C-alpha positions in Angstrom: -2.3 28.2 7.7 -4.4 30.1 5.1 -4.9 28.4 1.7 -4.3 31.4 -0.5 -1.3 32.7 1.6 0.3 29.2 1.2 -0.4 29.2 -2.5 1.1 32.6 -2.9 4.3 31.4 -1.1 4.4 28.3 -3.3 4.1 30.5 -6.4 7.1 32.5 -5.0 9.2 29.3 -4.9 9.0 28.5 -1.3 9.4 24.8 -0.5 6.8 22.9 1.6 8.9 23.1 4.7 9.5 26.9 4.3 5.7 27.4 3.9 5.0 25.4 7.0 7.7 27.3 9.0 6.2 30.6 7.9 2.9 29.8 9.6 4.1 27.5 12.5 7.7 28.6 13.3 11.1 27.1 13.0 10.4 24.1 15.2 8.5 22.4 12.4 10.3 19.6 10.5 9.3 17.0 7.9 10.4 13.5 8.7 11.1 11.2 5.8 11.8 7.6 5.3 12.7 5.4 2.4 10.3 2.8 3.6 7.4 2.8 6.0 7.5 -0.1 8.4 4.5 -1.8 10.0 1.2 -2.7 8.4 0.7 -2.0 5.7 4.3 -1.7 4.7 5.6 0.2 1.8 5.3 -0.9 -1.8 8.6 -2.5 -2.6 9.3 -0.1 -5.5 8.9 -2.7 -8.2 6.0 -4.9 -9.5 5.6 -8.4 -8.1 5.2 -10.9 -10.9 5.5 -14.6 -11.6 9.1 -15.4 -10.7 9.4 -12.8 -8.0 10.7 -14.1 -4.6 11.2 -12.7 -1.2 9.7 -11.2 1.9 7.5 -8.7 0.0 5.9 -11.7 -1.9 5.4 -13.6 1.4 3.8 -10.5 3.0 1.4 -10.1 0.0 0.5 -13.8 0.1 -0.2 -13.6 3.8 -2.4 -10.5 3.3 -4.3 -12.2 0.4 -4.9 -15.2 2.6 -6.3 -13.1 5.4 -8.5 -11.2 2.9 -9.8 -14.5 1.5 -11.5 -15.3 4.8 -13.9 -12.4 4.1 -13.8 -12.9 0.3 -13.8 -16.6 -0.3 -13.6 -16.3 -4.1 -9.9 -15.4 -3.6 -8.0 -18.8 -3.5 -5.6 -19.4 -0.6 -2.0 -19.5 -1.6 1.2 -20.9 0.0 2.9 -18.2 2.0 6.3 -19.3 0.7 7.6 -16.0 -0.8 7.6 -17.5 -4.3 5.3 -15.7 -6.8 3.9 -18.5 -8.9 0.9 -19.0 -11.1 -1.4 -19.8 -8.1 -0.4 -16.5 -6.5 -1.0 -14.7 -9.9 -4.5 -16.3 -10.0 -5.3 -15.1 -6.5 -4.1 -11.6 -7.4 -6.3 -11.6 -10.6 -9.3 -12.7 -8.5 -8.6 -9.9 -6.0 -8.2 -7.4 -8.8 -11.5 -8.5 -10.3 -13.4 -8.2 -7.0 -11.9 -4.7 -6.3 -12.3 -3.4 -9.8 -8.6 -3.2 -10.7 -7.1 -4.3 -14.1 -6.9 -8.1 -14.0 -3.2 -8.5 -14.8 -2.1 -10.9 -12.0 0.7 -8.4 -11.3 1.0 -6.6 -8.0 1.8 -3.1 -9.2 1.6 0.1 -7.1 -2.3 0.4 -7.1 -2.8 -3.3 -6.4 -0.3 -3.3 -3.6 -2.0 -0.5 -1.8 -5.5 -1.9 -2.4 -4.4 -5.2 -0.9 -2.9 -3.3 2.1 -6.1 -1.3 2.5 -8.4 -4.2 2.4 -6.1 -6.3 4.7 -6.1 -3.6 7.4 -9.9 -3.4 7.1 -10.6 -7.1 7.4 -7.9 -7.8 10.0 -8.8 -5.0 12.3 -12.6 -5.8 12.5 -12.0 -8.5 15.1 -10.3 -5.9 17.4 -13.6 -4.1 17.8 -15.1 -7.0 19.8 
């Protein structure tokens, strides 16, 4: 695929899949999903705040606890799926360490930063 040729096609109103098929043939397809499974999993589509409950909160709490092994300033929290003040404090500490706004809310940027750091610190042991 050539950059300017693809730009020209885009300027002509071609969709991404039409541009790809121009260069690579009709067997190309784009697979989509509402949610990506695995680790890290997709942002839930809403902010996690004090009072939030459920599996996404539990997942985030678990990831923060794993991260806290390498970053001990982050306090351990109960992995109970309930977003309370202690979880908000752990999130604020995480946000401070990783230069995010210290809101205590797990918004889109915070979710993905937690996921990114979690993958980094949890996969290190696999190298041994």
